[in-house]
C-alpha positions in Angstrom: 129.5 67.5 118.6 128.4 69.0 115.3 129.5 72.5 114.3 126.2 73.1 112.5 122.9 74.0 114.1 119.4 73.8 112.9 117.1 76.6 114.1 113.4 76.6 113.6 110.6 78.7 115.1 107.9 76.8 116.9 105.7 79.9 117.6 104.4 82.7 115.5 105.7 86.2 116.3 103.8 88.0 119.0 105.7 91.3 118.8 103.7 94.0 117.1 106.1 96.0 114.9 103.5 98.4 113.4 99.8 99.2 114.0 97.4 101.3 112.0 93.7 102.2 112.2 91.8 102.4 109.0 88.6 102.0 107.0 89.9 99.0 105.0 86.8 96.7 104.8 84.1 99.3 105.0 83.6 103.1 105.2 81.7 102.6 108.4 83.7 99.9 110.2 87.0 100.6 111.9 89.8 98.2 111.2 93.0 97.6 113.2 95.9 96.5 111.0 98.8 94.8 112.8 102.2 93.8 111.5 104.0 91.1 113.4 107.4 90.7 111.7 106.3 88.6 108.7 102.5 88.4 109.5 99.8 90.8 108.5 96.7 90.7 110.6 93.5 92.7 110.0 90.9 93.1 112.8 87.5 94.5 112.9 86.6 96.8 115.9 82.8 96.5 116.5 80.7 96.9 119.6 83.7 97.0 122.0 85.1 93.8 120.5 88.1 93.1 118.3 87.4 90.3 115.7 90.2 88.8 113.6 89.2 89.0 109.9 92.5 88.1 108.1 95.8 86.8 109.1 98.5 85.8 106.6 102.2 85.1 106.6 104.6 86.6 104.1 107.9 85.0 103.1 109.8 88.1 104.0 109.9 90.4 107.0 107.5 93.3 106.6 109.5 96.5 106.9 106.7 99.1 106.6 103.0 99.6 105.6 101.2 102.7 104.7 97.6 103.5 104.1 96.3 105.6 101.2 93.1 106.2 99.2 92.9 106.3 95.4 91.3 109.5 94.2 88.8 108.5 91.5 87.6 112.1 90.8 88.3 113.8 87.5 90.6 116.6 88.2 93.5 118.6 86.7 96.0 117.8 89.4 98.9 115.6 88.7 98.4 113.6 91.9 95.1 112.1 90.8 95.2 108.4 90.0 92.0 108.5 87.9 93.7 107.6 84.7 96.6 105.5 86.0 97.1 101.8 86.3 95.7 101.8 89.8 92.4 103.3 88.8 89.4 101.4 90.1 87.0 102.3 87.3 87.1 98.7 86.0 86.8 97.1 89.4 83.4 98.2 90.6 83.5 95.9 93.6 86.6 97.7 95.0 85.5 101.0 96.5 87.8 103.9 96.0 86.7 105.4 99.3 88.3 102.5 101.2 91.9 102.6 102.4 94.5 100.6 100.4 97.6 99.2 102.0 101.1 99.7 100.5 103.4 97.1 102.0 107.2 97.0 101.7 109.4 94.1 102.8 113.1 94.1 103.8 114.1 92.5 100.5 112.5 95.6 98.7 109.5 93.6 97.5 106.2 95.6 97.7 102.5 95.2 97.1 99.3 97.2 97.1 96.4 95.4 98.8 92.7 96.4 98.7 89.5 94.8 99.9 86.9 93.4 97.5 83.5 94.1 99.1 81.5 91.6 97.0 83.8 88.6 97.5 84.8 89.7 101.0 88.5 89.0 100.4 91.7 90.9 100.0 93.1 91.4 96.5 96.6 92.4 95.4 96.3 95.4 93.0 100.0 95.6 92.2 103.2 94.0 93.3 106.8 94.2 92.3 110.5 94.4 93.4 113.0 97.2 93.5 115.7 96.4 91.0 118.1 99.3 91.8 117.8 102.8 93.2 115.9 104.0 90.1 114.1 101.0 88.5 111.2 99.0 89.7 109.8 95.8 88.4 106.0 96.3 88.6 103.1 93.9 87.9 99.6 95.3 87.9 97.0 92.7 88.7 
């Protein structure tokens, strides 16, 4: 009898660890965003039906997701992202009125996802990894 064991999963996770409702793909449509351990699934709720739009595995367990909108208005407040690296002025296809997803994994990797209306796909706006308690390694895409 061997002292080593090989363990492999034969089925995707079915346990929902987090669920959010948003306007991710359109300002009119309602989307249901589900996290199932290391899977992110985005559904469209339309006419009493739930339609799967996007499902993707990640190579780390998703710890938390949050929704936010990027404020593209010119204002004097310090919380405005209109001049920052996440500004959508160069990306006309990515609407600033849509929700963006901030996703954090257990290994302290993170990404910001947004929906491209013209190509009908999900884009990564920024990603990175937490180096220590004060420094972050960030890549703006």
